[in-house]
Backbone bond lengths (Angstrom), bond angles and torsions (degrees), N, CA, C in turn:
res aa  C-N    CA-C-N  psi(-1)  N-CA   C-N-CA  omega(-1)  CA-C   N-CA-C  phi
1 M - - - 1.441 - - 1.518 109.05 -
2 H 1.324 114.91 120.67 1.455 121.27 -179.85 1.523 107.71 -142.55
3 E 1.312 116.86 120.00 1.457 121.31 -179.66 1.513 109.45 -130.41
4 E 1.330 116.61 152.15 1.458 121.71 176.26 1.516 109.16 -132.08
5 Y 1.330 115.83 141.21 1.449 123.00 178.33 1.523 107.80 -136.01
6 V 1.318 115.79 161.57 1.459 121.71 166.15 1.520 105.54 -122.39
7 I 1.325 115.62 114.97 1.462 122.63 -176.91 1.528 107.88 -117.83
8 D 1.311 118.01 115.60 1.466 122.91 179.72 1.525 112.19 49.37
9 G 1.329 116.91 42.19 1.456 121.53 178.66 1.515 114.84 81.40
10 V 1.327 117.73 2.83 1.469 122.71 -179.78 1.528 108.34 -102.95
11 K 1.341 116.59 126.67 1.464 119.74 175.42 1.529 107.84 -78.59
12 V 1.317 116.22 123.20 1.464 122.51 -179.26 1.522 108.13 -115.54
13 E 1.331 116.32 125.56 1.465 122.46 178.10 1.525 107.43 -117.11
14 V 1.323 116.15 128.22 1.466 122.00 -178.55 1.527 107.63 -116.65
15 I 1.344 115.64 124.87 1.465 120.97 -176.36 1.523 109.60 -124.24
16 G 1.322 116.43 120.49 1.460 122.05 171.46 1.511 116.33 74.60
17 V 1.325 119.18 14.52 1.462 121.72 179.51 1.525 108.37 -105.53
18 A 1.347 116.36 121.84 1.465 121.58 -178.35 1.529 110.77 -79.80
19 N 1.332 115.80 151.61 1.471 122.86 174.99 1.528 112.71 54.55
20 F 1.292 117.22 44.67 1.457 122.38 -178.99 1.524 108.01 -99.50
21 D 1.335 117.98 134.90 1.462 119.90 179.32 1.530 111.04 -127.31
22 R 1.310 115.33 175.52 1.464 122.50 -176.04 1.540 111.69 -60.65
23 E 1.317 117.39 -39.35 1.473 120.58 -178.88 1.532 110.94 -64.77
24 E 1.318 117.04 -38.96 1.464 119.98 177.38 1.528 110.05 -65.59
25 A 1.336 116.86 -38.72 1.471 120.70 176.70 1.524 110.04 -61.41
26 R 1.334 117.18 -41.54 1.464 121.59 178.67 1.537 111.15 -61.02
27 R 1.342 116.31 -40.14 1.471 119.94 179.66 1.534 111.37 -65.96
28 Y 1.336 117.67 -37.78 1.464 120.23 176.67 1.531 111.05 -66.48
29 V 1.330 117.08 -39.83 1.471 120.30 177.37 1.526 109.54 -60.57
30 E 1.314 117.55 -46.90 1.473 121.23 178.78 1.531 111.27 -62.88
31 F 1.328 116.99 -38.23 1.460 121.15 178.45 1.530 110.97 -59.20
32 V 1.330 116.52 -46.63 1.467 120.29 -179.19 1.522 110.24 -67.48
33 K 1.338 117.25 -42.24 1.464 120.36 -178.98 1.527 111.77 -63.88
34 Q 1.335 117.65 -34.98 1.460 121.33 -175.97 1.522 113.55 -91.23
35 N 1.322 117.65 -0.50 1.458 121.97 178.16 1.526 109.08 -61.33
36 P 1.329 118.66 132.76 1.473 121.13 -179.51 1.538 113.28 -59.65
37 D 1.333 117.96 -22.45 1.462 120.86 179.49 1.525 113.00 -82.36
38 T 1.346 117.83 -6.79 1.462 121.46 179.90 1.522 109.28 -77.67
39 P 1.337 117.85 122.92 1.469 119.92 179.27 1.529 111.20 -63.45
40 D 1.326 116.63 142.34 1.463 121.99 -176.61 1.526 113.17 -63.70
41 N 1.325 117.06 -37.40 1.463 119.62 -173.27 1.536 113.24 -96.25
42 F 1.325 117.28 18.02 1.461 121.47 177.94 1.523 108.60 -110.97
43 R 1.346 116.36 146.77 1.455 121.65 -179.71 1.524 109.02 -111.07
44 L 1.339 117.06 132.06 1.460 121.90 177.98 1.520 108.78 -67.00
45 K 1.333 116.65 126.92 1.463 122.11 -176.42 1.524 111.86 -108.28
46 Y 1.337 117.76 -38.94 1.472 121.90 -171.88 1.522 109.04 -148.17
47 L 1.333 116.33 140.05 1.463 122.21 176.95 1.517 108.36 -137.67
48 R 1.353 116.25 126.01 1.464 120.90 175.65 1.524 107.33 -114.63
49 I 1.322 115.62 128.55 1.462 122.93 179.47 1.526 106.57 -113.66
50 T 1.331 116.66 117.53 1.462 121.52 -175.57 1.520 109.69 -123.04
51 A 1.333 116.30 135.85 1.462 120.87 177.54 1.527 109.63 -67.88
52 A 1.331 116.25 132.40 1.462 121.98 176.33 1.528 108.98 -97.14
53 P 1.337 118.29 155.72 1.471 121.56 -177.55 1.530 114.04 -58.34
54 D 1.343 117.48 -27.91 1.469 119.72 -177.31 1.532 113.14 -86.60
55 G 1.338 117.97 6.30 1.458 121.26 178.36 1.519 114.01 96.23
56 S 1.317 117.49 -10.44 1.461 120.24 176.36 1.529 109.02 -85.43
57 V 1.312 117.54 -173.02 1.460 120.91 176.19 1.524 109.67 -125.81
58 D 1.319 115.55 150.09 1.462 122.38 173.65 1.514 107.73 -102.95
59 L 1.336 116.49 137.62 1.453 121.89 178.46 1.520 109.30 -112.11
60 D 1.320 116.03 127.90 1.464 123.40 172.25 1.511 105.96 -119.95
61 Y 1.333 117.12 131.82 1.453 118.07 179.93 1.515 111.21 -144.37
62 V 1.343 114.20 158.00 1.454 122.20 -177.26 1.527 107.87 -130.38
63 F 1.327 115.74 136.71 1.463 121.31 177.20 1.520 110.50 -109.45
64 D 1.337 115.95 150.48 1.459 121.66 166.36 1.517 106.42 -85.47
65 G 1.324 116.38 136.29 1.458 119.79 178.32 1.518 111.48 -73.75
66 P 1.313 115.87 170.31 1.461 119.10 179.98 1.518 110.67 -68.75
67 K 1.320 116.27 150.14 1.450 120.50 176.34 1.526 108.08 -77.91
68 F 1.322 115.85 143.44 1.454 119.23 178.15 1.518 109.00 -144.43
69 E 1.295 115.11 159.18 1.457 121.39 177.97 1.521 107.93 -113.87
70 R 1.298 115.73 134.19 1.456 121.06 179.13 1.523 108.62 -73.01
71 I 1.306 116.70 129.99 1.464 122.66 176.39 1.518 107.51 -112.58
72 R 1.315 116.05 132.11 1.465 120.78 -179.96 1.520 109.09 -113.58
73 R 1.305 115.99 147.47 1.461 121.02 172.65 1.517 106.14 -109.44
74 I 1.318 115.32 110.82 1.457 120.73 -178.19 1.523 107.59 -125.97
75 T 1.307 115.87 122.05 1.474 124.10 -178.78 1.522 111.70 45.87
76 G 1.333 115.91 44.58 1.454 120.68 173.90 1.516 115.34 85.70
77 Y 1.322 119.11 -2.54 1.463 122.19 -179.40 1.525 109.96 -112.87
78 L 1.328 115.84 143.40 1.461 120.56 175.29 1.516 108.76 -93.89
79 T 1.314 116.44 134.05 1.459 120.72 179.04 1.519 109.40 -141.93
80 G 1.312 116.97 150.35 1.464 121.82 177.11 1.517 109.54 -87.80
81 T 1.329 116.62 -101.59 1.464 120.25 179.60 1.525 109.77 -83.41
82 L 1.306 115.06 166.89 1.464 120.34 -179.80 1.533 111.16 -96.20
83 D 1.319 117.59 12.15 1.470 121.94 -176.28 1.523 113.18 -58.28
84 S 1.311 117.77 -35.59 1.460 120.00 -175.13 1.537 112.55 -86.08
85 W 1.311 117.66 -1.51 1.463 120.88 -177.63 1.528 110.58 -80.04
86 N 1.331 115.96 148.10 1.460 119.55 175.22 1.529 109.36 -80.61
87 N 1.329 117.26 171.35 1.469 122.01 -175.50 1.524 112.59 -59.65
88 S 1.324 118.03 -38.08 1.469 120.95 -179.10 1.529 110.94 -65.30
89 K 1.321 116.18 -43.49 1.472 120.15 -179.49 1.534 110.19 -67.49
90 R 1.335 117.38 -38.18 1.467 120.79 177.19 1.525 110.85 -64.15
91 A 1.332 117.44 -40.61 1.463 121.11 178.18 1.517 110.52 -64.30
92 E 1.320 116.53 -39.35 1.469 120.81 177.98 1.531 110.65 -61.68
93 E 1.323 116.55 -44.34 1.471 120.38 179.08 1.522 110.83 -65.01
94 R 1.332 117.81 -41.04 1.459 122.57 -178.69 1.528 111.62 -64.31
95 D 1.326 117.04 -34.17 1.465 121.78 -177.05 1.524 114.01 -82.62
96 R 1.317 118.28 -9.00 1.470 121.20 -178.59 1.523 111.08 -69.60
97 V 1.327 115.17 152.59 1.463 121.42 174.89 1.524 107.13 -74.11
98 K 1.316 116.56 128.43 1.469 121.67 179.14 1.517 109.04 -99.05
99 H 1.328 115.97 130.79 1.464 121.13 178.76 1.512 107.97 -107.72
100 G 1.331 117.18 136.40 1.456 120.50 179.25 1.506 109.61 -164.29
101 L 1.303 115.58 -170.87 1.461 121.86 178.35 1.508 108.71 -87.32
102 D 1.331 117.52 148.19 1.455 121.00 177.99 1.518 110.29 -59.61
103 G 1.321 116.05 129.80 1.454 121.55 176.32 1.517 114.53 79.96
104 V 1.335 118.35 0.31 1.461 121.58 -179.73 1.512 107.97 -111.82
105 A 1.306 116.96 125.16 1.458 120.63 179.60 1.516 110.02 -72.03
106 V 1.314 115.76 142.18 1.463 120.33 176.04 1.503 111.54 -117.20
C-alpha cells in the first residue's frame, strides 16, 4: 500500500498503512505543524507516514527554512542586492578578492 497526497501544499506519502484516507493525512499534517518543537518560521514541505511493525506509524518530515536576504558590508555601507548599483560599482565588486572557506562557495 502506497499512497500520495498534497495537503495544503505539503506532499504526503503514506507507506504500508491500510484504510488511510485524505482526511487522516490532513490530521497528521496539522499534528506536525502544531507540534511545540516545530519552528515558527519554517514551512512543512514533506511528510512520510510509514507503518511500523508494532502497529503504530513512523513520521518523517522535512521543513523549508526561513527566507533571508544576504546583506553585504562594502566600504562601511550595508547593502542587500546589487541591483541598484551602476556598472562601474558592479565591476569593482566583481574584481575584489573573495575570502571564504575552502570548498564553500561565497
